[in-house]
Steps between C-alpha positions, in 0.01 A plus 500: 500500500740461791382480859591815691741475792363811672206738508620853580295768673561836666305785657188303593433743789257268681261671740151439635355844422401665175740760360321833448523468121339154488124471462488119489549258789880520518539213748295263283700608193828447688396148603399414142831627365704314761304181427566547129873541557510191726325297228777593255772339715550147360673216683870573538449874455542776760322829562756777546398843627725807467352695790208715611288192549326694779377858473636582844746342741231469769218331310186366660464133595235478226756603239755254635236224478413594140864455403555185708200337335612607152849360553397170657677210333706713260878539516521874568792738553487873554728784593372790708419815309498850643134460604587197716790659689391685816609863478735398215728344762593142405597420861128534589384239245440253785196711600333491159217311332757381245682325785173335612463358150861384496455322836186324376 
């Protein structure tokens, strides 16, 4: 089996509240899933995300921390999805949680 060069994800929709349809602890499940993905990234491999990493462009600091901790030490690249772009205006991306993650 060949070593992968990338792990691809999309539509993670990270948030620190439970969606109405979820009866479990969504935040704990999100952390477990992000940890699992991180564990699948071998040396020399990258984690690539196709957008909607966040559920909203103005996420809480807690959500930003969840993602920062999950991505620690992993080569990670993402593009902003429609949920990350304030008011669907790309010129406002500088004001978003996605931009906080990029700066970190």
